[in-house]
C-alpha positions as CSV (number, residue, x, y, z in Angstrom):
1,X,86.6,135.1,107.1
2,X,89.5,134.3,104.8
3,X,89.2,131.2,102.6
4,X,90.4,128.0,104.1
5,X,93.9,127.0,102.9
6,X,92.6,123.7,101.3
7,X,90.6,124.6,98.2
8,X,89.0,121.7,96.4
9,X,86.8,123.5,93.8
10,X,86.8,127.2,92.7
11,X,83.9,128.9,91.0
12,X,83.0,132.5,90.2
13,X,81.3,133.3,93.6
14,X,81.8,130.1,95.6
15,X,84.7,127.8,96.7
16,X,84.6,124.4,98.2
17,X,87.3,124.4,100.9
18,X,88.4,122.4,103.9
19,X,85.8,124.4,105.9
20,X,82.9,123.6,103.6
21,X,81.2,126.0,101.1
22,X,82.6,129.6,101.2
23,X,81.9,132.8,99.4
24,X,85.0,134.0,97.5
25,X,84.1,137.7,98.0
26,X,86.0,138.7,101.2
27,X,83.9,141.8,101.7
28,X,81.1,139.5,102.9
29,X,83.4,138.5,105.8
30,X,82.2,134.9,105.9
31,X,78.6,135.8,106.6
32,X,77.4,133.2,104.0
33,X,79.9,130.5,104.6
34,X,78.4,127.0,105.2
35,X,80.2,124.4,107.3
36,X,80.6,121.0,105.6
37,X,78.4,119.2,108.2
38,X,75.5,121.6,107.5
39,X,75.5,121.2,103.7
40,X,72.8,118.5,104.0
41,X,70.4,120.4,106.3
42,X,67.2,121.5,104.7
43,X,66.9,125.2,105.6
44,X,70.6,126.1,105.5
45,X,70.7,127.2,101.8
46,X,67.3,129.0,101.8
47,X,68.9,132.2,103.1
48,X,71.6,132.1,100.4
49,X,69.1,131.6,97.5
50,X,67.1,134.7,98.6
51,X,70.1,137.1,98.1
52,X,69.9,139.3,95.0
53,X,73.6,139.1,94.2
54,X,73.7,135.3,94.1
55,X,74.6,133.5,91.0
56,X,72.4,130.4,91.3
57,X,74.1,128.3,88.6
58,X,77.5,128.8,90.4
59,X,75.9,127.9,93.8
60,X,74.4,124.7,92.3
61,X,77.8,123.7,90.9
62,X,79.5,124.5,94.2
63,X,76.9,122.6,96.2
64,X,77.3,119.5,94.0
65,X,81.1,119.6,94.4
66,X,80.8,120.2,98.2
67,X,78.3,117.3,98.7
68,X,80.7,115.0,96.9
69,X,83.5,116.1,99.2
70,X,81.4,116.0,102.4
71,X,79.1,113.0,102.3
72,X,75.8,113.0,104.2
73,X,76.3,112.2,107.9
74,X,74.5,109.1,109.2
75,X,71.2,109.7,110.8
76,X,71.1,109.8,114.6
77,X,70.3,106.4,116.1
78,X,68.1,106.5,119.1
79,X,69.3,104.9,122.3
80,X,67.2,102.1,123.7
81,X,65.8,104.4,126.4
82,X,64.7,107.0,123.9
83,X,63.2,104.4,121.6
84,X,61.2,103.0,124.5
85,X,60.0,106.4,125.5
86,X,58.9,107.2,121.9
87,X,57.1,103.9,121.6
88,X,55.3,104.3,124.9
89,X,54.3,107.9,123.9
90,X,52.8,106.6,120.7
91,X,50.9,103.9,122.5
92,X,49.6,106.3,125.1
93,X,48.5,108.7,122.3
94,X,46.3,106.0,120.7
95,X,42.6,106.0,121.7
96,X,41.8,103.6,124.5
97,X,40.4,100.2,123.3
98,X,37.6,98.5,125.0
99,X,38.7,96.0,127.6
100,X,37.6,92.4,127.1
101,X,34.6,91.2,129.0
102,X,35.2,89.7,132.4
103,X,34.1,86.1,132.6
104,X,31.8,85.3,135.4
105,X,32.3,82.0,137.0
106,X,29.6,80.6,139.2
107,X,29.1,77.2,140.9
108,X,25.9,77.9,142.8
109,X,23.8,74.8,143.5
110,X,26.3,72.3,142.2
111,X,28.5,70.1,144.3
112,X,32.2,69.9,143.8
113,X,33.5,66.6,142.5
114,X,36.7,65.5,144.2
115,X,38.9,63.0,142.4
116,X,39.8,59.9,144.5
117,X,43.2,59.8,146.0
118,X,45.6,57.3,144.5
119,X,48.2,55.3,146.3
120,X,51.2,53.4,145.1
121,X,50.9,49.7,145.9
122,X,53.9,47.7,146.9
């Protein structure tokens, strides 16, 4: 893939463009280009660092420039339904607690006491 028309930073092997982080060498045909939104993902750059032709210092400079240009996207906020489901799953995964003892009420052999009725006097 050709370099994007908007070039913000240019190094020896890498360029920060309107697309994101792109390899300058056109023979690679865009195989190692990284979109701006994926610059912050953990495993994205591991494949790049494993390449034998890679200039690590230039990649680090390009990555710093690209992350300044493309700030980290906000974390996904869970909807109330998803939050409730996760909370209920965590509660269900906890071990069951012992239930409180049931109180036994008994009135055997005792008479009930009734309170006297009261009346309003006029």
